[in-house]
C-alpha positions in Angstrom: 59.2 -7.0 0.9 58.1 -10.4 2.3 59.9 -13.6 2.1 57.3 -14.9 -0.5 58.1 -11.8 -2.7 61.8 -12.2 -2.3 61.6 -15.9 -3.2 59.5 -15.1 -6.2 62.0 -12.4 -7.3 64.8 -14.9 -7.2 62.8 -17.3 -9.4 62.1 -14.6 -11.9 65.9 -13.8 -12.0 66.6 -17.5 -12.9 64.0 -17.1 -15.8 65.8 -14.0 -17.0 69.2 -15.8 -16.7 67.9 -18.8 -18.7 68.0 -21.3 -15.9 64.2 -21.7 -15.6 61.3 -21.5 -18.3 58.2 -19.4 -17.8 56.2 -22.6 -17.7 58.2 -23.9 -14.9 57.9 -20.6 -13.1 54.2 -20.7 -13.4 54.0 -24.1 -11.8 56.3 -23.3 -8.9 54.4 -20.1 -7.9 50.9 -21.4 -8.7 50.1 -18.9 -11.3 48.8 -19.3 -14.9 51.3 -19.1 -17.7 50.0 -15.7 -18.8 50.3 -14.2 -15.2 53.7 -15.6 -14.9 54.8 -14.0 -18.2 53.3 -10.6 -17.0 55.4 -10.9 -13.7 58.6 -11.6 -15.7 57.9 -8.7 -17.9 57.3 -6.2 -14.9 60.4 -7.3 -13.1 62.5 -6.9 -16.3 61.0 -3.4 -16.7 60.8 -2.1 -13.1 63.2 -4.4 -11.2 62.2 -5.7 -7.7 59.1 -3.4 -7.6 57.6 -5.3 -10.5 57.0 -8.3 -8.2 54.2 -6.4 -6.4 50.8 -6.3 -8.1 49.9 -2.8 -9.5 46.8 -2.5 -7.3 48.8 -3.2 -4.0 47.9 -0.5 -1.3 45.4 1.1 -3.7 41.8 1.8 -2.7 39.4 -0.3 -4.8 37.5 1.9 -7.4 34.2 0.5 -6.2 34.7 1.0 -2.4 32.3 3.3 -0.7 34.1 6.2 0.9 34.2 6.1 4.8 32.6 9.6 5.2 29.7 8.5 3.0 29.2 5.4 5.1 29.2 7.5 8.2 26.5 9.8 6.8 24.3 6.9 5.8 24.7 5.4 9.3 23.6 8.6 11.0 20.6 8.8 8.7 19.7 5.2 9.5 20.0 5.8 13.2 18.0 9.0 13.3 15.7 10.3 10.5 15.1 6.8 9.0 15.1 4.6 12.1 11.7 3.2 11.4 12.5 2.1 7.8 13.5 -1.3 6.8 16.7 -1.5 4.8 15.2 -1.9 1.3 12.8 1.0 1.9 15.7 3.0 3.5 17.9 2.4 0.4 15.0 3.7 -1.8 14.5 6.8 0.2 18.4 7.5 0.1 18.3 7.7 -3.6 15.0 9.6 -3.8 15.4 12.1 -1.0 19.1 12.3 -0.2 20.6 11.6 -3.7 22.7 8.9 -2.2 23.2 5.7 -4.2 24.7 2.8 -2.1 25.1 -0.9 -2.8 22.5 -3.3 -1.2 25.2 -5.5 0.2 27.3 -2.6 1.5 24.1 -1.2 3.4 23.3 -4.6 4.8 26.9 -5.1 6.1 26.9 -1.6 7.6 23.5 -2.2 9.3 24.5 -5.7 10.6 27.7 -4.3 12.0 25.8 -1.7 14.0 22.9 -4.0 14.9 20.3 -1.9 13.0 18.7 -4.7 11.0 14.9 -4.9 11.6 14.0 -8.6 12.1 10.2 -9.1 11.9 8.8 -12.0 13.9 8.5 -15.0 11.7 5.6 -17.4 12.3 5.4 -20.8 10.8 3.2 -20.5 7.7 0.4 -22.8 6.8 0.4 -24.0 3.3 -2.7 -22.8 1.3 -3.6 -23.4 -2.2 -2.7 -20.6 -4.5 -5.4 -19.0 -6.7 -4.3 -17.6 -10.0 -4.8 -13.8 -10.2 -7.5 -12.5 -12.5 -6.5 -12.0 -16.2 -8.1 -8.5 -16.6 -8.1 -5.4 -14.5 -11.5 -4.8 -12.9 -12.6 -8.3 -12.7 -12.1 -8.5 -9.0 -11.3 -5.8 -6.4 -10.2 -7.2 -3.0 -11.6 -4.7 -0.3 -10.9 -4.5 3.4 -10.0 -2.3 6.4 -7.2 -2.2 8.9 -7.2 -0.6 12.4 -3.8 0.3 13.5 -1.7 3.1 15.1 -0.7 4.7 11.7 0.3 8.0 12.9 0.2 10.5 15.9 0.1 7.6 18.4 -3.6 7.0 17.8 -5.5 4.2 16.1 -7.2 4.9 12.8 -9.0 2.8 10.2 -7.4 2.5 6.8 -9.9 1.4 4.3 -9.0 0.5 0.7 -9.1 -1.9 -2.3 -6.6 -3.5 -4.5 -7.0 -4.8 -8.0 -6.5 -8.6 -8.2 -5.1 -8.5 -11.7 -2.6 -5.7 -11.5 -1.8 -5.5 -7.7 -2.4 -1.7 -7.8 -4.2 0.2 -5.0 -7.4 1.6 -6.5 -8.7 3.2 -3.3 -7.2 4.0 0.1 -8.4 6.4 2.9 -8.1 7.0 6.6 -11.2 7.2 8.7 -12.4 7.3 12.3 -14.1 3.9 12.3 -14.7 1.2 9.7 -18.5 1.9 9.1 -20.8 1.2 6.2 -20.7 4.9 5.1 -16.9 5.1 5.2 -16.6 1.9 3.2 -19.1 3.2 0.7 -17.0 6.4 0.4 -13.9 4.5 -0.7 -16.1 2.3 -3.0 -17.6 5.4 -4.6 -14.1 6.8 -5.2 -13.0 3.6 -6.9 -16.0 3.6 -9.2 -15.6 7.3 -10.0 -11.9 6.9 -10.9 -11.9 3.5 -12.6 -15.5 2.4 -13.3 -17.6 -0.4 -11.9 -15.7 -3.7 -11.3 -17.2 -7.0 -12.0 -17.0 -7.9 -8.3 -15.8 -6.7 -4.8 -14.2 -9.4 -2.7 -15.1 -8.6 1.0 -14.7 -10.3 4.3 -17.5 -11.5 6.6 -17.9 -8.3 8.5 -21.6 -7.6 9.4 -21.8 -4.4 7.3 -20.6 -6.4 4.3 -22.9 -9.4 4.5 -22.8 -13.0 5.6 -23.0 -16.2 3.7 -26.2 -17.3 5.4 -27.9 -13.9 5.6 -31.0 -13.4 3.7 -31.5 -9.7 4.3 -29.2 -7.4 2.3 -26.9 -4.9 3.8 -26.5 -1.3 2.6 -23.2 -2.1 0.9 -24.8 -5.2 -0.7 -27.8 -3.1 -1.8 -25.5 -0.5 -3.4 -23.3 -3.1 -5.3 -26.6 -4.7 -6.5 -27.8 -1.4 -7.9 -24.4 -1.2 -9.8 -24.9 -4.7 -11.1 -21.6 -5.5 -9.3 -21.2 -8.9 -7.7 -20.6 -8.9 -3.9 -18.3 -11.9 -2.9 -17.8 -12.8 0.7 -14.6 -14.5 1.7 -14.6 -17.5 4.0 -11.2 -16.7 5.5 -8.5 -14.0 5.5 -6.2 -16.3 3.4 -8.8 -16.3 0.7 -8.2 -12.6 0.0 -4.5 -12.9 0.7 -3.5 -10.0 -1.6 -5.2 -7.3 0.5 -4.0 -9.0 3.7 -0.4 -8.8 2.5 -1.0 -5.1 1.4 -1.7 -4.2 5.2 1.5 -5.9 6.2 3.4 -3.9 3.6 1.6 -0.6 4.5 2.1 -1.2 8.3 5.9 -1.2 7.5 6.3 1.3 4.7 3.4 3.7 5.2 4.0 4.2 8.9 7.7 4.9 8.3 6.9 7.6 5.7 4.2 9.2 7.7 6.5 9.6 10.5 9.4 10.7 8.3 7.2 13.6 7.0 5.8 14.4 10.5 2.2 13.8 9.5 -0.1 13.9 12.5 -3.6 14.8 11.2 -6.0 12.6 9.3 -6.5 15.3 6.6 -2.8 15.5 5.9 -2.5 11.8 5.9 -5.3 11.4 3.3 -3.7 14.1 1.1 -0.3 12.3 1.4 -1.9 9.0 0.4 -3.6 10.4 -2.8 -0.9 12.8 -4.0 2.2 11.0 -3.2 2.1 7.4 -1.6 -0.5 5.6 -3.8 1.1 6.7 -7.2 4.6 5.8 -5.9 3.3 2.4 -4.5 1.5 1.5 -7.8 4.7 2.3 -9.9 6.9 0.2 -7.8 4.7 -2.8 -6.9 2.0 -2.8 -9.7 2.3 -5.2 -12.6 0.6 -5.6 -16.0 -2.5 -7.7 -16.3 -2.3 -10.8 -18.5 -4.9 -9.3 -20.7 -4.9 -5.7 -22.0 -8.7 -5.1 -22.0 -10.3 -3.8 -18.8 -13.3 -5.1 -17.1 -14.3 -1.8 -15.5 -17.6 -0.5 -16.8 -18.9 3.0 -17.0 -22.1 4.0 -15.2 -24.2 7.0 -15.9 -26.3 7.1 -12.8 -25.8 9.4 -9.9 -23.5 7.7 -7.5 -24.5 9.9 -4.6 -28.0 8.2 -4.7 -26.4 4.7 -4.7 -23.6 4.9 -2.1 -25.7 6.1 0.7 -27.8 4.7 3.6 -31.4 4.1 2.2 -34.4 3.5 4.4 -38.1 3.2 3.4 -41.2 4.5 5.2 -44.8 4.3 4.4 -46.6 7.5 3.9 -49.9 8.0 5.8 -53.3 9.3 4.5 -52.2 12.8 5.6 -48.9 12.6 3.8 -47.0 12.1 7.0 -44.2 9.5 7.8 -41.9 9.1 10.8 -38.2 8.7 10.9 -35.8 8.6 13.7 -38.6 9.5 16.2 -39.6 12.6 14.2 -42.7 13.3 12.0 -42.3 14.6 8.5 -45.0 15.7 5.9 -44.7 15.3 2.1 -45.8 18.5 0.5 -47.4 16.9 -2.5 -50.4 14.8 -1.2 -50.6 12.8 -4.5 -47.9 10.6 -2.9 -50.1 9.6 0.2 -50.1 5.9 0.9 -47.1 5.5 -1.1 -43.4 4.6 -0.1 -40.8 7.3 0.6 -37.0 6.4 0.6 -34.7 8.5 3.0 -31.2 8.8 1.6 -28.5 9.6 4.1 -25.6 10.6 1.9 -21.7 10.4 2.6 -21.4 14.1 3.0 -24.1 14.2 5.7 -27.0 15.4 3.6 -30.4 13.8 3.8 -32.7 13.7 0.7 -36.1 12.0 0.1 -37.2 10.1 -3.0 -40.3 8.4 -4.4 -39.8 6.2 -7.4 -36.3 7.7 -7.9 -37.6 11.2 -7.9 -36.6 13.8 -5.3 -39.4 15.2 -3.3 -39.8 18.0 -0.8 -40.7 17.2 2.8 -40.9 19.4 5.9 -40.7 18.5 9.5 -44.0 18.5 11.3 -44.3 20.7 14.2 -47.6 20.4 16.1 -49.2 23.7 17.1 -49.6 24.3 20.9 -53.2 24.7 22.0 -54.2 27.6 24.3 -55.5 26.5 27.6 -59.2 27.4 27.6 -59.6 26.9 31.3 -58.0 29.8 33.1 -56.1 28.8 36.3 -57.9 29.7 39.5 -56.5 32.6 41.4 
């Protein structure tokens, strides 16, 4: 027993002998009247042992067991070393069935120098734009080239709904081309409907503010009666830019955790697992319940494709990519044929939105009528 406990015990004995009141005891030992009364009661019942608090030398009920902390530390150092602490805590509960307090995890990580500290740059102040009130009014669309998995760079192309913050389309490609962008746009329209507008950056295949001629993507959106908005700066479409920062942290960690090294497996992982999980955690309800997505009955394969027009000659022929083709039906001569290069690699031909048959022209070789001299 310490000197303080011995002194307190002597004071309690004076209370029991009637030389001190409980009020005076509480003032001397710096406790409340109720606490002093409980101390006197314990000493009267248990003797000198009653001076000690009942929880002395007991493990707190909410203390995390040391073996569990060691297991968590090993997981953080090995299997989950690429995860930030918030993401790691979510994965512990989902995959390892371990529930640990946020502060406990941060103390453990700081103690072992395992806290990821991203580089913080001084942020410029930009005027905030309120998000759209209804889903489908605006889809922010962009691509990000990064070493997502396997140590190689891939292009991740996707879109996020401005009103709900949900990912409406996301896919890996080898290159951010017009056809690949249209593939993701087609998936968005197929699953959700046609939005009022796509918000794009100033890349050449999207369009420019001062460009009079239309791009393939601009032409496709015009056919859908969907507005094509070109952002003047990355900050203007901050929602999709922040999405890339989140994915470069969370998605890379999960692709490495599941040992995904091929683009096919990565795209399957996105659609079947990651996107639904992301939307559940980070999505939010739009201010208005009604949706701005509209249904379209047209064939999307004939819209999201590369379209090129050629003039048909008197003989029903036209040239494309250095080759000569002939329209089988000569009633279309002197008209205009549209060559459609589809997302899946097919090529079709149309006149006035009607499919036509063409064949590649192969000139016949003429026999040499002048025999070579012997």
